[in-house]
Every structure is written in structure tokens, then in C-alpha cells.
DOGULO-409390 format. One record per residue (C-alpha): y, x negated, z; residue number from 1. Coordinates in nm, 3 decimals. Example, Ala and Ser with C-alpha at 12.3 -4.5 7.8 and 13.67 -1.06 7.14 Angstrom:
% DOGULO-409390
<r <-0.450, -1.230, 0.780>, 1>;
<r <-0.106, -1.367, 0.714>, 2>;
END
This chain:
% DOGULO-409390
<r <-0.007, -0.032, 0.019>, 1>;
<r <0.349, -0.151, -0.096>, 2>;
<r <0.657, -0.045, 0.072>, 3>;
<r <0.975, -0.102, -0.121>, 4>;
<r <0.989, -0.274, -0.451>, 5>;
<r <0.714, -0.548, -0.480>, 6>;
<r <0.694, -0.575, -0.114>, 7>;
<r <0.347, -0.560, 0.102>, 8>;
<r <0.343, -0.350, 0.376>, 9>;
<r <0.245, -0.579, 0.740>, 10>;
<r <-0.067, -0.483, 0.899>, 11>;
<r <-0.057, -0.692, 1.227>, 12>;
<r <0.034, -1.028, 1.178>, 13>;
<r <-0.148, -1.066, 0.820>, 14>;
<r <-0.095, -0.931, 0.463>, 15>;
<r <-0.404, -0.786, 0.317>, 16>;
<r <-0.557, -0.998, 0.066>, 17>;
<r <-0.535, -0.728, -0.211>, 18>;
<r <-0.180, -0.646, -0.139>, 19>;
<r <-0.043, -0.977, -0.143>, 20>;
<r <0.201, -1.075, -0.401>, 21>;
<r <0.071, -1.328, -0.644>, 22>;
<r <0.213, -1.666, -0.551>, 23>;
<r <0.440, -1.817, -0.836>, 24>;
<r <0.299, -2.104, -0.966>, 25>;
<r <0.200, -2.314, -1.307>, 26>;
<r <-0.164, -2.237, -1.431>, 27>;
<r <-0.364, -2.540, -1.509>, 28>;
<r <-0.433, -2.465, -1.904>, 29>;
<r <-0.387, -2.822, -2.034>, 30>;
<r <-0.772, -2.936, -2.137>, 31>;
<r <-0.864, -3.298, -2.247>, 32>;
<r <-0.816, -3.219, -2.607>, 33>;
<r <-0.440, -3.055, -2.522>, 34>;
<r <-0.362, -3.363, -2.320>, 35>;
<r <-0.477, -3.610, -2.613>, 36>;
<r <-0.254, -3.419, -2.831>, 37>;
<r <0.049, -3.382, -2.571>, 38>;
<r <0.040, -3.768, -2.577>, 39>;
<r <-0.027, -3.868, -2.915>, 40>;
<r <0.182, -3.615, -3.059>, 41>;
<r <0.496, -3.753, -2.866>, 42>;
<r <0.429, -4.097, -2.921>, 43>;
<r <0.409, -4.053, -3.302>, 44>;
<r <0.766, -3.970, -3.401>, 45>;
<r <1.075, -4.114, -3.559>, 46>;
<r <1.074, -4.401, -3.404>, 47>;
<r <0.758, -4.564, -3.610>, 48>;
<r <0.975, -4.529, -3.922>, 49>;
<r <1.269, -4.770, -3.824>, 50>;
<r <1.141, -4.970, -3.543>, 51>;
<r <0.927, -5.197, -3.763>, 52>;
<r <1.265, -5.316, -3.944>, 53>;
<r <1.427, -5.373, -3.624>, 54>;
<r <1.149, -5.562, -3.445>, 55>;
<r <1.113, -5.791, -3.773>, 56>;
<r <1.486, -5.837, -3.781>, 57>;
<r <1.475, -5.949, -3.400>, 58>;
<r <1.164, -6.190, -3.399>, 59>;
<r <1.217, -6.309, -3.748>, 60>;
<r <0.863, -6.333, -3.895>, 61>;
<r <0.600, -6.094, -3.945>, 62>;
<r <0.341, -6.284, -3.772>, 63>;
<r <0.563, -6.249, -3.490>, 64>;
<r <0.644, -5.873, -3.568>, 65>;
<r <0.285, -5.780, -3.516>, 66>;
<r <0.208, -5.989, -3.235>, 67>;
<r <0.504, -5.794, -3.068>, 68>;
<r <0.359, -5.436, -3.179>, 69>;
<r <0.007, -5.568, -3.032>, 70>;
<r <0.155, -5.654, -2.718>, 71>;
<r <0.356, -5.317, -2.713>, 72>;
<r <0.023, -5.181, -2.733>, 73>;
<r <-0.149, -5.361, -2.453>, 74>;
<r <0.169, -5.295, -2.238>, 75>;
<r <0.191, -4.923, -2.288>, 76>;
<r <-0.187, -4.920, -2.225>, 77>;
<r <-0.140, -5.077, -1.894>, 78>;
<r <0.145, -4.854, -1.805>, 79>;
<r <-0.030, -4.575, -1.892>, 80>;
<r <-0.339, -4.700, -1.679>, 81>;
<r <-0.069, -4.719, -1.379>, 82>;
<r <0.039, -4.406, -1.446>, 83>;
<r <-0.326, -4.235, -1.466>, 84>;
<r <-0.366, -4.371, -1.115>, 85>;
<r <-0.031, -4.210, -0.967>, 86>;
<r <-0.124, -3.881, -1.137>, 87>;
<r <-0.438, -3.860, -0.968>, 88>;
<r <-0.296, -3.945, -0.645>, 89>;
<r <0.007, -3.740, -0.647>, 90>;
<r <-0.082, -3.420, -0.806>, 91>;
<r <0.281, -3.276, -0.875>, 92>;
<r <0.465, -3.245, -1.214>, 93>;
<r <0.764, -3.444, -1.256>, 94>;
<r <0.651, -3.795, -1.363>, 95>;
<r <0.875, -4.063, -1.225>, 96>;
<r <1.082, -3.826, -1.060>, 97>;
<r <0.815, -3.720, -0.775>, 98>;
<r <0.677, -4.041, -0.779>, 99>;
<r <0.993, -4.185, -0.675>, 100>;
<r <1.091, -3.927, -0.443>, 101>;
<r <0.714, -3.955, -0.249>, 102>;
<r <0.752, -4.330, -0.226>, 103>;
<r <1.087, -4.437, -0.177>, 104>;
<r <1.330, -4.095, -0.093>, 105>;
<r <1.528, -3.860, -0.218>, 106>;
<r <1.835, -4.083, -0.282>, 107>;
<r <1.671, -4.314, -0.541>, 108>;
<r <1.485, -4.041, -0.713>, 109>;
<r <1.848, -3.834, -0.736>, 110>;
<r <1.974, -4.111, -0.905>, 111>;
<r <1.722, -4.156, -1.153>, 112>;
<r <1.720, -3.781, -1.237>, 113>;
<r <2.103, -3.798, -1.260>, 114>;
<r <2.078, -4.097, -1.490>, 115>;
<r <1.813, -3.940, -1.702>, 116>;
<r <1.985, -3.604, -1.744>, 117>;
<r <2.324, -3.761, -1.807>, 118>;
<r <2.246, -4.084, -2.009>, 119>;
<r <1.901, -4.164, -2.116>, 120>;
<r <1.772, -3.818, -2.231>, 121>;
<r <2.055, -3.731, -2.449>, 122>;
<r <2.069, -4.105, -2.608>, 123>;
<r <1.721, -4.046, -2.690>, 124>;
<r <1.784, -3.726, -2.856>, 125>;
<r <2.102, -3.862, -3.032>, 126>;
<r <1.894, -4.155, -3.161>, 127>;
<r <1.616, -3.927, -3.295>, 128>;
<r <1.851, -3.666, -3.453>, 129>;
<r <2.069, -3.987, -3.586>, 130>;
<r <1.756, -4.139, -3.768>, 131>;
<r <1.613, -3.774, -3.918>, 132>;
<r <1.990, -3.753, -4.015>, 133>;
<r <1.975, -4.094, -4.205>, 134>;
<r <1.684, -4.012, -4.401>, 135>;
<r <1.799, -3.667, -4.472>, 136>;
<r <2.138, -3.737, -4.628>, 137>;
<r <2.006, -4.063, -4.803>, 138>;
<r <1.903, -3.881, -5.125>, 139>;
<r <2.248, -3.767, -5.182>, 140>;
<r <2.398, -4.091, -5.183>, 141>;
<r <2.199, -4.319, -5.463>, 142>;
<r <2.234, -4.655, -5.468>, 143>;
<r <2.521, -4.685, -5.198>, 144>;
<r <2.572, -4.626, -4.806>, 145>;
<r <2.537, -4.301, -4.663>, 146>;
<r <2.845, -4.158, -4.556>, 147>;
<r <2.854, -4.179, -4.179>, 148>;
<r <3.043, -3.863, -4.117>, 149>;
<r <2.800, -3.663, -4.319>, 150>;
<r <2.485, -3.870, -4.119>, 151>;
<r <2.659, -3.743, -3.806>, 152>;
<r <2.751, -3.395, -3.855>, 153>;
<r <2.370, -3.333, -3.989>, 154>;
<r <2.247, -3.507, -3.679>, 155>;
<r <2.483, -3.244, -3.482>, 156>;
<r <2.364, -2.975, -3.694>, 157>;
<r <1.959, -3.087, -3.642>, 158>;
<r <2.042, -3.076, -3.245>, 159>;
<r <2.214, -2.740, -3.280>, 160>;
<r <1.937, -2.566, -3.483>, 161>;
<r <1.658, -2.705, -3.252>, 162>;
<r <1.828, -2.600, -2.976>, 163>;
<r <1.845, -2.268, -3.095>, 164>;
<r <1.503, -2.231, -3.194>, 165>;
<r <1.374, -2.368, -2.855>, 166>;
<r <1.566, -2.087, -2.708>, 167>;
<r <1.496, -1.787, -2.938>, 168>;
<r <1.132, -1.823, -2.991>, 169>;
<r <0.839, -2.081, -2.807>, 170>;
<r <0.613, -1.985, -3.099>, 171>;
<r <0.875, -2.067, -3.368>, 172>;
<r <0.918, -2.385, -3.226>, 173>;
<r <0.560, -2.452, -3.188>, 174>;
<r <0.518, -2.376, -3.576>, 175>;
<r <0.817, -2.610, -3.655>, 176>;
<r <0.676, -2.880, -3.446>, 177>;
<r <0.331, -2.846, -3.617>, 178>;
<r <0.470, -2.817, -3.977>, 179>;
<r <0.710, -3.184, -3.901>, 180>;
<r <0.411, -3.350, -3.731>, 181>;
<r <0.205, -3.280, -4.041>, 182>;
<r <0.474, -3.422, -4.268>, 183>;
<r <0.549, -3.715, -4.041>, 184>;
<r <0.159, -3.800, -4.035>, 185>;
<r <0.140, -3.780, -4.409>, 186>;
<r <0.440, -3.996, -4.455>, 187>;
<r <0.246, -4.246, -4.254>, 188>;
<r <-0.093, -4.229, -4.434>, 189>;
<r <0.078, -4.293, -4.767>, 190>;
<r <0.248, -4.594, -4.635>, 191>;
<r <-0.073, -4.721, -4.495>, 192>;
<r <-0.287, -4.624, -4.792>, 193>;
<r <-0.020, -4.783, -5.002>, 194>;
<r <-0.050, -5.095, -4.810>, 195>;
<r <-0.405, -5.102, -4.794>, 196>;
<r <-0.414, -5.064, -5.190>, 197>;
<r <-0.152, -5.355, -5.208>, 198>;
<r <-0.343, -5.564, -4.972>, 199>;
<r <-0.658, -5.539, -5.195>, 200>;
<r <-0.486, -5.585, -5.501>, 201>;
<r <-0.349, -5.975, -5.347>, 202>;
<r <-0.014, -5.878, -5.243>, 203>;
<r <-0.015, -6.100, -4.933>, 204>;
<r <0.274, -6.309, -4.980>, 205>;
<r <0.457, -6.202, -4.658>, 206>;
<r <0.121, -6.323, -4.479>, 207>;
<r <0.174, -6.649, -4.614>, 208>;
<r <0.338, -6.883, -4.345>, 209>;
<r <0.339, -6.552, -4.134>, 210>;
<r <0.510, -6.728, -3.834>, 211>;
<r <0.779, -6.931, -4.018>, 212>;
<r <1.108, -6.861, -3.880>, 213>;
<r <1.005, -6.695, -3.568>, 214>;
<r <1.258, -6.651, -3.277>, 215>;
<r <1.153, -6.731, -2.970>, 216>;
<r <1.496, -6.700, -2.710>, 217>;
<r <1.413, -6.460, -2.424>, 218>;
<r <1.661, -6.219, -2.511>, 219>;
<r <1.558, -6.192, -2.826>, 220>;
<r <1.193, -6.146, -2.759>, 221>;
<r <1.310, -5.850, -2.476>, 222>;
<r <1.532, -5.663, -2.746>, 223>;
<r <1.228, -5.674, -2.983>, 224>;
<r <1.011, -5.535, -2.731>, 225>;
<r <1.251, -5.275, -2.675>, 226>;
<r <1.215, -5.181, -3.045>, 227>;
<r <0.860, -5.183, -3.034>, 228>;
<r <0.863, -5.005, -2.704>, 229>;
<r <1.076, -4.731, -2.825>, 230>;
<r <0.787, -4.619, -3.059>, 231>;
<r <0.555, -4.641, -2.807>, 232>;
<r <0.787, -4.402, -2.595>, 233>;
<r <0.597, -4.074, -2.511>, 234>;
<r <0.269, -4.231, -2.297>, 235>;
<r <0.405, -4.100, -1.989>, 236>;
<r <0.485, -3.767, -2.110>, 237>;
<r <0.135, -3.604, -1.952>, 238>;
<r <0.250, -3.700, -1.604>, 239>;
<r <0.537, -3.453, -1.641>, 240>;
<r <0.299, -3.157, -1.677>, 241>;
<r <0.025, -3.275, -1.428>, 242>;
<r <0.023, -2.954, -1.251>, 243>;
<r <-0.067, -2.778, -1.569>, 244>;
<r <-0.339, -2.983, -1.668>, 245>;
<r <-0.729, -2.912, -1.582>, 246>;
<r <-0.912, -3.163, -1.309>, 247>;
<r <-0.622, -3.405, -1.357>, 248>;
<r <-0.838, -3.663, -1.172>, 249>;
<r <-1.082, -3.655, -1.417>, 250>;
<r <-0.896, -3.551, -1.763>, 251>;
<r <-0.534, -3.738, -1.731>, 252>;
<r <-0.702, -4.103, -1.715>, 253>;
<r <-0.947, -3.991, -1.988>, 254>;
<r <-0.655, -3.848, -2.204>, 255>;
<r <-0.477, -4.169, -2.168>, 256>;
<r <-0.768, -4.386, -2.271>, 257>;
<r <-0.831, -4.217, -2.601>, 258>;
<r <-0.452, -4.164, -2.702>, 259>;
<r <-0.288, -4.480, -2.639>, 260>;
<r <-0.548, -4.716, -2.802>, 261>;
<r <-0.545, -4.476, -3.100>, 262>;
<r <-0.192, -4.479, -3.150>, 263>;
<r <-0.167, -4.870, -3.085>, 264>;
<r <-0.444, -4.915, -3.367>, 265>;
<r <-0.225, -4.691, -3.565>, 266>;
<r <0.095, -4.865, -3.552>, 267>;
<r <-0.039, -5.180, -3.599>, 268>;
<r <-0.203, -5.082, -3.918>, 269>;
<r <0.139, -4.904, -4.023>, 270>;
<r <0.314, -5.240, -3.988>, 271>;
<r <0.058, -5.422, -4.151>, 272>;
<r <0.142, -5.206, -4.480>, 273>;
<r <0.506, -5.233, -4.404>, 274>;
<r <0.444, -5.616, -4.469>, 275>;
<r <0.203, -5.581, -4.756>, 276>;
<r <0.444, -5.369, -4.926>, 277>;
<r <0.731, -5.575, -4.956>, 278>;
<r <0.872, -5.931, -4.847>, 279>;
<r <1.031, -5.983, -4.527>, 280>;
<r <1.379, -6.035, -4.722>, 281>;
<r <1.330, -5.709, -4.912>, 282>;
<r <1.241, -5.508, -4.588>, 283>;
<r <1.581, -5.657, -4.444>, 284>;
<r <1.765, -5.558, -4.721>, 285>;
<r <1.662, -5.199, -4.806>, 286>;
<r <1.934, -5.031, -4.625>, 287>;
<r <1.696, -4.874, -4.354>, 288>;
<r <1.852, -4.732, -4.043>, 289>;
<r <1.790, -5.035, -3.826>, 290>;
<r <2.070, -5.223, -4.023>, 291>;
<r <2.314, -4.928, -4.048>, 292>;
<r <2.301, -4.828, -3.683>, 293>;
<r <2.027, -4.975, -3.499>, 294>;
<r <2.215, -5.239, -3.349>, 295>;
<r <2.426, -5.000, -3.175>, 296>;
<r <2.164, -4.750, -3.082>, 297>;
<r <1.863, -4.927, -3.029>, 298>;
<r <2.037, -5.272, -2.926>, 299>;
<r <2.315, -5.197, -2.687>, 300>;
<r <2.177, -4.846, -2.598>, 301>;
<r <1.862, -4.978, -2.516>, 302>;
<r <2.000, -5.223, -2.304>, 303>;
<r <2.228, -4.972, -2.131>, 304>;
<r <1.974, -4.739, -2.083>, 305>;
<r <1.684, -4.976, -1.959>, 306>;
<r <1.919, -5.126, -1.722>, 307>;
<r <2.043, -4.756, -1.619>, 308>;
<r <1.692, -4.638, -1.557>, 309>;
<r <1.598, -4.989, -1.388>, 310>;
<r <1.848, -4.981, -1.142>, 311>;
<r <1.838, -4.591, -1.057>, 312>;
<r <1.471, -4.542, -1.058>, 313>;
<r <1.320, -4.882, -1.037>, 314>;
<r <1.242, -4.802, -1.409>, 315>;
<r <1.293, -4.898, -1.767>, 316>;
<r <1.374, -4.700, -2.068>, 317>;
<r <1.015, -4.684, -2.172>, 318>;
<r <0.802, -4.657, -1.899>, 319>;
<r <0.900, -4.734, -1.515>, 320>;
<r <1.022, -5.081, -1.418>, 321>;
<r <0.873, -5.051, -1.066>, 322>;
<r <0.610, -4.823, -1.172>, 323>;
<r <0.349, -5.083, -1.128>, 324>;
<r <0.538, -5.156, -0.799>, 325>;
<r <0.448, -4.809, -0.686>, 326>;
<r <0.110, -4.816, -0.804>, 327>;
<r <0.034, -5.126, -0.573>, 328>;
<r <0.226, -4.958, -0.306>, 329>;
<r <-0.012, -4.657, -0.322>, 330>;
<r <-0.301, -4.862, -0.379>, 331>;
<r <-0.249, -5.066, -0.084>, 332>;
<r <-0.186, -4.743, 0.127>, 333>;
<r <-0.474, -4.540, -0.006>, 334>;
<r <-0.733, -4.737, -0.221>, 335>;
<r <-0.734, -4.752, -0.592>, 336>;
<r <-0.948, -4.716, -0.927>, 337>;
<r <-0.718, -4.935, -1.172>, 338>;
<r <-0.752, -5.294, -1.106>, 339>;
<r <-0.471, -5.414, -0.930>, 340>;
<r <-0.386, -5.674, -1.149>, 341>;
<r <-0.296, -5.411, -1.436>, 342>;
<r <-0.019, -5.260, -1.254>, 343>;
<r <0.123, -5.638, -1.133>, 344>;
<r <0.112, -5.735, -1.494>, 345>;
<r <0.325, -5.417, -1.599>, 346>;
<r <0.532, -5.483, -1.338>, 347>;
<r <0.607, -5.830, -1.407>, 348>;
<r <0.671, -5.776, -1.771>, 349>;
<r <0.900, -5.447, -1.730>, 350>;
<r <1.118, -5.684, -1.498>, 351>;
<r <1.130, -5.963, -1.772>, 352>;
<r <1.209, -5.718, -2.047>, 353>;
<r <1.477, -5.559, -1.797>, 354>;
<r <1.654, -5.889, -1.685>, 355>;
<r <1.572, -6.133, -1.969>, 356>;
<r <1.804, -5.984, -2.241>, 357>;
<r <2.076, -5.936, -1.926>, 358>;
<r <2.047, -6.297, -1.820>, 359>;
<r <2.025, -6.425, -2.186>, 360>;
<r <2.374, -6.237, -2.292>, 361>;
<r <2.523, -6.142, -1.957>, 362>;
<r <2.789, -5.829, -2.079>, 363>;
<r <3.064, -5.666, -1.873>, 364>;
<r <2.894, -5.340, -1.985>, 365>;
<r <2.624, -5.405, -1.747>, 366>;
<r <2.860, -5.375, -1.465>, 367>;
<r <2.985, -5.048, -1.584>, 368>;
<r <2.619, -4.929, -1.587>, 369>;
<r <2.580, -5.032, -1.219>, 370>;
<r <2.915, -4.854, -1.138>, 371>;
<r <2.799, -4.528, -1.335>, 372>;
<r <2.441, -4.521, -1.189>, 373>;
<r <2.600, -4.562, -0.811>, 374>;
<r <2.840, -4.268, -0.895>, 375>;
<r <2.543, -4.025, -0.828>, 376>;
<r <2.612, -4.116, -0.478>, 377>;
<r <2.936, -3.897, -0.539>, 378>;
<r <2.704, -3.584, -0.593>, 379>;
<r <2.420, -3.674, -0.384>, 380>;
<r <2.545, -3.713, -0.022>, 381>;
<r <2.749, -3.378, -0.030>, 382>;
<r <2.516, -3.161, -0.214>, 383>;
<r <2.163, -3.303, -0.154>, 384>;
<r <2.190, -3.512, 0.182>, 385>;
<r <2.406, -3.299, 0.345>, 386>;
<r <2.325, -2.974, 0.143>, 387>;
<r <2.703, -2.840, 0.084>, 388>;
<r <2.664, -2.577, -0.170>, 389>;
<r <2.972, -2.426, -0.236>, 390>;
<r <2.955, -2.022, -0.355>, 391>;
<r <3.017, -2.145, -0.687>, 392>;
<r <2.764, -2.335, -0.758>, 393>;
<r <2.503, -2.082, -0.598>, 394>;
<r <2.639, -1.810, -0.840>, 395>;
<r <2.631, -2.054, -1.127>, 396>;
<r <2.264, -2.130, -1.020>, 397>;
<r <2.195, -1.760, -1.041>, 398>;
<r <2.341, -1.674, -1.335>, 399>;
<r <2.170, -1.954, -1.532>, 400>;
<r <1.837, -1.806, -1.351>, 401>;
<r <1.907, -1.503, -1.479>, 402>;
<r <2.014, -1.607, -1.835>, 403>;
<r <1.701, -1.853, -1.888>, 404>;
<r <1.444, -1.660, -1.704>, 405>;
<r <1.330, -1.907, -1.481>, 406>;
<r <1.261, -1.928, -1.061>, 407>;
<r <1.132, -2.234, -0.894>, 408>;
<r <0.785, -2.214, -0.802>, 409>;
<r <0.599, -2.238, -0.531>, 410>;
<r <0.446, -2.578, -0.421>, 411>;
<r <0.107, -2.664, -0.655>, 412>;
<r <-0.046, -2.950, -0.454>, 413>;
<r <-0.417, -2.844, -0.554>, 414>;
END
């Protein structure tokens, strides 16, 4: 029997099981196949179409580039194993945020999410949209560089259109995602088949003296890694929906171990095909995305995002700077299934990638980044630490919940 609207009648000190309202929580509907698709689908994106150029330009040789790509895949695998460990111990959604929150407290966790929402995520969306726009407008400018204004306007239109589609219909958004996923896989398949055909025909000039011209500076190697790791980005996404994964203690590690090696092999094969299709000189002069805007977005922006995430969440832009450290911490406290050497290597590698470019080429912009991250304290202490909630913010929250049809979930720790 219900009293009021949706309110169960109390009998004594308990609610009758058949009359209790259903607890609002996420449903575990992601199985192994869906988990693998989630990881692989997000990793195989626009980055692979432009990162090979940036990696080659920074490292200086095809042989060095292939080593960078293989090392990026290995590092992504180590990071994925570290995250699999975390996901089986902390079965909450949220990824890096929830791990920082549970192990280091609310302040660094807030700085991470503050930086991520304000800088990292928008910059990532901007980079992907610019990549799409560069290729979309290129056919309208044959024989010359694309108009920067046209590229930017197309990128803006792309962001607005996708935002509208996601707001209108999940089914429509899924259909569009599937179409574009098929399109990019077809494009990569064409590149791979074409490259293999040229290799069979004996076009191996790019691999003669493959390591000639290789650059070995610490900062140069770090930036080349950033270019490659940006393409591998997405291996940690499954941990953001841990509460929706069926049996995460089994499916989460298995999904990562299936998806990461597969994507690594696929990316290395794509890059071998690139080098087979054209010489390094032709590749660098092909007016690709990395030449036109990659220095700014994947150079300075990658540094900014990496340092930003590193200082605010002990994490880099392509995995978390101290996620290996967090695994070591949890392992020492609760035991572990991943060999401790893996998170240690991941930790040291991430530290090198974040610090090497800064030490090699220190810039005043890094100080601005630090100040921006620390500015999150202005919002944290009154709103989070001391729970000061002005009426205007409460009304805004209520209106947004009604508009977006969302509510907070109950804890789902099972």
C-alpha cells in the first residue's frame, strides 16, 4: 500500500520488501564484447590519421617512429593493466576522479575534475573537430592550403551538430557513431592494403637506412610520445563506467588484454603502410594536419594538458601520471594481481613524459598552467570543503536536472 505519490507506507520500523521503491542506480549491462568494443572503438579515432606525421617529424626517421609507436602501445598496455587493477578493487564509475578521491582525498580529486572539465576535455574535442574539419574542407582547396577560417567554422559546426544530435536522440547518435566508425576503419583498411601491396612490389626505400636522422633529445622523444599516445588515448575509458560492467573483476581485465594488443598491432601496421606508401620527405611535405596546426594543438596544447592533468590529478593527458603510484599504494595495502613492476614502469615512464619536455624546454606558460590549476581552490574551499551552497546555484542545479532529465544515483558498490 502506498501513501502519497510514490511513498511506501511504513509498518513498524521497516518497509515491506514488495512495497519499497526501487533504488536508482546504474545497471550492469556491459558484457565482455561490449567492453572490448568500448575500448577499441574509442582508441581507434581521428588521431591515427594525423599522429604518424607528427611522430615522424619529431623523431626524424621511420625506424625511430616505429619504435615510438611500439613503445606507446606497450606503455598503454601497462597503463591498462594498472587500471584493470584499480577497477577490480574500486568498483565505482568515474575513472581517474574516483581513484584520486578514494586514495588521496577530495581536494586533488576536485582539482583534477576542474582542470579536466575546463581545459582537457574541451581541448581534446577541439583537436578532434579541427582534424575532421581539415580533411573535410581540403577537397575545396585543391593545390593549396585550406582557409583557416573555413577550417575553424567547420569545426565549430561539427561540435554544435554533434551536441544537438546527442541531445535529441541516443539512437541517432549511436547510428552516426557506427557509420563514422565503419568509415574510418574502411579508410585505415585501404591504407594498410595499399601499403602491403607496395611492400610486396618492392617499395622499401623508406626502410633503407631507417634510423638515419633519428633525434635523441629528451624533450623531442617526449613530444613524439605525446603524438603517439594521443592516438592510443581511450584505453582507460572502460573504468569510467565500471558500475555498468558485468562482473568487473573478470570482464574488465579481460577486455583490456584483448583490446589493447589488438589496437597496438593495428596501429603499427598502419604506420608501416604509411612508410611503404611514401618516403619521409614526401610524408612531411604532404600538407597534412600536423604541419598546419599540429605544432600548436599537439605540441603546446599537449604539454599544457599533460602538465595540467599531472599537477591536478597526478596524471598525464594520456593516462594518469601517478596511476601507477596509486596501484602501488593499493597493492601494498590490499594485495594485487598485477606484478608490481608494471605500475612502477608505468609510473616512471609517465614521470619522464611529463617532466622531460619541461626540463628540456622550460617555458613561462608552464607557470600559468600551475596557477590555473591552483585557482580551483577558489571554488573548492567555499563550495566543497565548507559546503556553502548559494540559493542561485541550488536553483541552477535543479533547473539543469529537470532540463537534462538526470538525478544523482545511489551508491552502487556491489
